[in-house]
C-alpha angles and dihedrals in degrees: 000000000000115000110171120199119188105219133184140195135185128217107191144184119232112260099199100254140047098241096056091041092055092043090053092052091048089057092048089051092050090050090049089052090051087055090053100258116163099188134027136182133197133210128271112297086353097184095055140047118265090266093172089090084086136033106231128139092223089077094067083082090080092066123102140166123279120244098358099050123105098257098053091044089052091048090051088057089049092052090052091048096048101030090231134132107241130202107206118192114197143154102264126213108197096172140318107326095359112110130163140182097238144173121205118207117213124190125229092263092055096258117143109238100182144275142273119214119206109252104194115057119193125214108188135117110303092008104069095161100145087068089066111021137059115214113269117268103178100089127230105307122188113201124220099224136172089267099042138275111340128186135181133219117177127224110279089032088074091076091064116075096197096076094046088054094047090052089053092048088050090057105261117171096175126023121193114211107193110192149171108205127157136222114266099018100082105332092132087064095051097084092034109051103047095045089048090049091048088054096044092049100030102229139102122274129200107204112196126186132178118245132219135013126297136204100259101064151339099279110134105207106209105199109203090150117176151163118244127193131222090269091058094252123136114247103227123327125335114247125257121281092219113036140049115267144178115214122199117184138170112238117195104212088189086077090068095067092040091056094043090055093045100044098025096198093153091051092053099047116125107208088160088067099044103077093114092061092073099041112114 
């Protein structure tokens, strides 16, 4: 049975300060709502630059509490205003010395549903994330939102199939993957991994990447954000690789059950044979 959800994502350039960055995303969200969007997601640590290009203690200043920090409170107001579900990726301060790369999920009435913390933390040139973030410890939640069951997987996580699968087992229909990935490092994987994961797990994925260069390094974030369906097909055009863009797409959640009946990957899983996958 057809069940169409109008979904949005934003790939954005860094403005130079948090206030204008948040304000810009608020305007994108309002425009998405005018176009009928019911859910929207933003890029990794959307209210800050991608400071992980360097390892400097000054950048801990971007961290704030979730859900009681100023950004998530403001996004809750925005959700109430627009009537949209919002996926809000931020640098989370849990307590002194405890920092996470996190996404808050807010329902269409402004209620805070919970958070996802990035599990897999890279530590390579231009992506010095272990300097800032602890590995996620909050599992693989799937949130029962006004539009359906929404999960989150953040950037580097996308290279690891286990989390994609756990989100599917937990009931996800749409998974937002907010990212900050640069041209030349793994760009050939960008339009390969998420479509393959959408097929393997038979749900929709919203793949979001930053765009442009920022002041803390040479990373050239190449955008090309997109929605992909459970058959691995792009929903509409892929976004630009050079400029900021709002995408709004219709996702037919009825396709999920159709594909799961046709391909039956969940039926044919063999968890009894997978013990070796979780051995250290």
